[in-house]
C-alpha positions, 0 to 999 in steps of 0.5 A: 500499500505505501508503495502504491502510494508513492508510485501515485505521487508527483511530489514528495516531501521528507523532513527530519524530526526536531533535534534530529538523531542519525536514525531521523537523518539516516532514515530520511536520506535513505528514503530520498535515495530510494524514491529517487530510484523509483523516479519520484521527486523528493524534496527533503527539508531540515525541519524545525532544527538544525542538522547537526554538523556531526551527520553532515557526511552522511551521503546526500546530507548536502542536499537536505534543503536548509528550511522548516515547514513555514518556509516552504510551500506545503500545497506543493506536495501531494505525499509526505513521509513522516519518519522516526517522529514518535512521542507526539507524531505529527504534533512534534513537527512545530505545530504545522497544519498540513492541508487535507489533500496532503497524504501522510505516510507515518513510518516509526518504531517508536511505540509511543507513536499515535499513528498520525498518518493516513497510512501507518507503519508503526513497529516497535519491534524494530530498534530503529526506523531504519531497519524497517526501511531495510525490510521495505526497501527488500520488498520494493526491490530498491537496490542497496548502494553505499549511499542508502546502506551508509545511511541506513547502518549509521542510523541503525548502529546509533540508534541501537547504542552500537548494538547494545539496547533493547530490541537488538537481536540476530536479525539486527545483525543479519541486517547490518552484515548485509548492509556493510557489504556495501560500505567502502569504509565502514570505520570511517563513517562510524569514526566521523560520527563518533569524533565530530564533537565541538569545544562547545559541546565539551563545555555544555556536557562540563556544566551538565556533569558538574550539576548532578543530584541523586535521589532515592538511595541512588536509583535516580540521578539528574543533571540540569543546565540552565538557560543562564548557564548556556548564555553565560558560557556562550554555548551554541544551540547545536551543541547543547545535547541532552541525550548525550550527557544522559547516555554517558550518565547511564554508565554509572553502575549504581544509578538505574535511572538517569536524566538530563534536563536542560533549560533550552530557552526560558521556560522551556525544558528538554529532558533526556531519560535513560534506564538500565534496567527498562523492565523495571523502570520503563522511561517511556511511561515516565515520559508519557506522564511529562508529556513525552514518549519514547522507548522503554530504555531512553525517552524524553519530553519538553516540559513548558516551565522553569527549570526549578519546577521541571526538576521537582516534577520529574522527581515527583513523578518518578517517585510516584510512578516507580513507588521510590 
């Protein structure tokens, strides 16, 4: 059905979700290459956030149109393929009102995706949206060239935490093994992804890691960075990465739930949550309680309130939810 809709379309829109990760960018770029193989005109816009410099070496990244939804004429498209936009689905896309004539295909692996498209393919058994596309492209007889394979692999590699996170199976490794046969220099692809940190990011990480508070006998640890700190240290907006901090905090053996709360703008706090034991401490439930969503082991939310109130809300919600 998805392929039929693609074949019937004349002009197709793609995007990267807010605060894009490699699964967002990689899946969008891979889909663009696949659509072009099918002879379709596809436009990929950055969406609501800048594309991190660390992702700009992905094949095709230079062709991402540096515009958000309000800077394009949406009426010029008859199909919009939404990829990896979990949590609140289309409502995550900056409050854009899409014309009723625009058909929307929603492809995602987040179980919190509400099914916001005309057609929805949501399968939480996949640890990455890029892996859903891997199977779809097989069905569509898309040739896995280096451009497509590189984007699918890097999205899979990062969203599985280097094949460490929940959902990784022999099927994941089988797909990765096939993808790498099409990639000429795999170590360079991964190295450029993992060694593209900036001075601003190091300063941000230092501020976040120096402000950790621990609760409930070490079960919960939270780091926080205020907007005033970001301004005082002149940290560029693209270097503010709550997810990187929370992922690093999860490496502490004594902490079961970790969070990084960042006041990216006055009265707007971005929260990144991670769990070491996702069966006991499913952070997607906590994120949903706070208005967000995600995976059992990795989730997030945006809280429209001052940092101190957001901090207290997270602690209070975790105490009730996990009976701490």
